[in-house]
C-alpha positions, 0 to 999 in steps of 0.5 A, spaced: 237 783 929 232 778 929 227 776 924 221 772 926 216 769 921 209 769 921 204 765 916 199 770 914 195 772 908 193 779 911 197 785 912 192 790 914 194 790 922 201 791 920 205 798 921 210 800 918 211 795 912 218 797 910 219 791 904 214 787 900 218 781 896 215 776 892 217 768 891 215 768 884 214 761 880 214 760 872 209 755 869 214 749 871 215 751 878 222 754 878 223 760 883 225 767 880 232 769 884 236 775 882 243 778 883 244 786 883 249 790 886 250 786 893 252 780 888 248 775 892 242 772 890 235 773 893 228 774 891 226 780 888 222 786 891 223 792 895 220 798 899 213 801 898 213 808 895 208 813 898 201 811 897 202 804 894 199 798 896 203 792 897 201 789 891 202 795 887 209 795 890 210 788 888 208 789 881 213 795 880 219 792 884 218 785 880 218 789 873 224 794 875 228 789 878 227 782 874 222 785 868 217 780 870 209 780 870 205 776 875 198 774 874 196 771 880 199 772 887 197 771 895 201 774 901 203 768 905 206 771 911 211 776 913 217 777 917 217 781 924 224 785 924 226 786 932 232 791 933 233 797 937 228 801 933 221 800 933 218 793 930 218 793 922 214 788 918 217 785 911 211 782 907 212 776 903 208 774 897 207 768 892 206 769 885 205 766 878 209 769 873 205 771 866 211 774 862 218 774 862 220 780 858 227 783 856 231 785 861 232 793 862 236 797 867 233 797 874 232 805 875 233 804 882 240 801 881 242 803 874 244 796 872 241 790 869 240 785 875 242 778 873 236 773 874 235 766 874 230 761 875 232 755 880 228 749 882 225 749 889 230 744 891 236 748 889 234 755 892 238 755 898 244 753 894 244 760 891 240 764 896 244 763 903 238 766 908 236 760 912 230 764 915 227 763 908 226 756 909 219 757 912 217 762 907 219 758 901 215 752 904 209 756 904 210 759 897 211 752 894 205 749 898 201 755 895 204 754 888 202 747 888 195 748 890 194 754 885 
């Protein structure tokens, strides 16, 4: 399976969209990561439910998985996933967090996910997905310009 990063701010031409994830920054520029059943750190996000827009998916997933609310976000790109099946698209957004709430049970997994805020230069000490490098670079640029 191959993952190809595309810098883009528009998802209208992409079909199907199978994931929506957010690189979420607190006011100090730290990035939110979470760990759930997989026991591996990642950014929060998930699959769209029927009739949800990507922004609605992102907001719902951030609330369910990490109990955070965002006030600003922008699509920064997407991963085109090539496999034996039709090509699929995984959207990535950069976000600013407006509220960090008390953690609750993730209704999809029936657990409370562990969450952590890490400095951008420490992100890859936790998240071991090398394909994320251009996405994180783009998210950091977005945050610095907002």
